[in-house]
N, C-alpha and C positions, 0 to 999 in steps of 0.2 A: 113447755117446749124444751127448756134447758134447765138442768139442775146443777149448779156449779158452786154454790156457797160452801158445801161441805167437801168439795173436791180439792185437787192439788193445785188450784189456781193461785195467782199471786198478783200483787200490784208492785210496780217498781217506779221509783222516782228516777227519771233519766237526766235530771239536771236542767237548769234554765227554765223551770216551770213545766217541762214536758213530762209525761208519764205514760205508762202502759199498764192496762189491767188484762192479764192473761186469765180468762175465765175457764177455757177448756184447752189445756196444753196440747192434747192430742190433735186438735184441729189447726194448730198454728202452721204446720207444714201441710198444705193441701195435697201434696203429692205422696205423702207417707201413708202407709197402711191401707192402700186401696183394695187389698184383698179381704179386708174385714167385711162382715155382713153389713148390708145397707140397712140403716135404721128404719124401723117400721113406718115412721111418719113419712118416709121418702120412697116407700115401695111402689106406690102408684105412679110417682114421677119416673122412677126407673123403668117401670113397665111401659109407660108412654114413650120414653126415649128409645127403648128397644123396638117398639112398634114402628117408630120412624126410621128404623134401620141403622141406628147408631151402634157401633161396636161396644162390647161389654166394658173394655178398659176405659173408653171415652165416657160411657154412661156413668161409671163410678167416679171419674174425675168431675163430671158435671154435677152429680149429686153432692159431692163434697163441697164444690164451689157454691152451690145454691145454699147449703147449710150455713155458710159463713166461715170466717177465719178463726174464730175462737178467742179473739182479743179486741180490746178497744185501745186505740192509740190517740192520746190527747196532746195536741201541739199548742203550746202557749203562744198567744193568748186566747185564741178563739176557734180552733179547728179540732174536730173529732172525726176519726174514721173508725167505724165499728164493724161488727160482724157482717152487716149487710147494708150499711148506710154511711153517708158522709154528712156531717153537720157543721154549719158555720154560724157562730154567734156574732151578730153585727150590732154593736152599740149605736143607738140612734141619738140618745141624750143621756144625761146623768141618771134618769129614772126609767129609760126605755131601752129594750134590746129586742131585735128581731132574731128569730131562730129559723134558719133555712135547713131543711132536711132534703136529701136526695138519696133515693134508693140506688144501690150499686147493682147493675145488671151486666150481663155478658154481651158486649157489642158483637152483633152477628150471631149470637148464640141461639139455641133452640127456643122458639117462642114459649113452649110449655115450661121450660126451665126458668125463663125470665118471669113468667106469670107466678110460679111458685115463689121466686125471690121477692116479687112485689107483695104477695100475700104475707110472707114473713115480715117484711117491712111494715105493712099495715098493722099486723098483729102487735108489733112492738111500738111503732111510732104513731099509729092512728089515734083519733080523739078518744077512743075507749080502749086504747092499747095497753100493753103490759108495762111500758116504760115511760113514755112521754108525759102522760097526765100527772104522774107523781113527781117526775123530774121538774116539770113546769111549776108545780105547786111549791116544791122545795126552792127553786130559784126565786120565785116571787117572795117567799118568806125570808130568804136571805137578804133580798133587796130591802124589804121592810125593816128587817133587823139592823141593816147597815145604816139606816136613817134614824135609828133610835138614840143616837148620841155616842160620844167618844168613849164612854166608860162601859158600854155594853159589848161584850165579846161574842164573836161567832165561834161556836164550839165545833172543832174539827178534830176531835181527839180519838175517834174510833180507830182501834188497832195500834195506837201509839206505843203501848208497852211491848208489843210484839215485833216492832220494826227492828231490822238488823241492817248493819252497814255492809255495803258491797264496794267493790273498786269504783263503781260508777255512781253510786248514790245510796238509796235506801230500798229495802225490800220488806214486804209485809204480806199478810194473808189477803185473799181476794176481796174480803169485805171491809178492809181498812180504808181510811181516808187519806192515805199517803199521797196519792196523786193530787187531791184537792189541796192538801197542805203545801205541796210543791208549787202549785199554781199561785196560791195566795202569797207564799213567801217571795216568789219572783215578782208578783205585782207590787208588793210592799217595797221590795228593793228598787224597782223602777220608779215608783211614785215618790220615793224619798231621796232619789239621787239628786245631787246638786244641779241646778240649771246651768246650761252651757251658754246662755245668752249674754 
């Protein structure tokens, strides 16, 4: 559905454990470039919207919104807002975390557009989806690794040599683990802070 690894995307450490992964910079501003051709995968949606009597400018805005925002925003410690979903990680115990996913749809928007958005969400987040199954496996393996002892490191070095400093933090290519390093560094800072009791 999306090919962004070789594109102009980037990851930025926003400070305090927060980060953003801009996968498709052209989609960050949903109001920009509405005169561009509608992607082939959304032509049927555009046709259905036109059949419902929706004006062309609005059809293009809806199609852009259905396709998502082009970025993932991660808010430390446990919230992520992505191209088409909202995720909250809720710790239950030292060894358990619940993951809550919610699809982002258009309140009062056309039913056909919200159905397309739901299908995109299922494609990525569903049990056989593109993202969640391997994300869940990675989280489980990190949890197991964290229990392996104090001397075992969790490697988060992907993209480290390519990071560059900005006025606000660090910037790297879209496949780097810059955002993950930012979250772990903030977690370590908070967990090692002196007690105020």
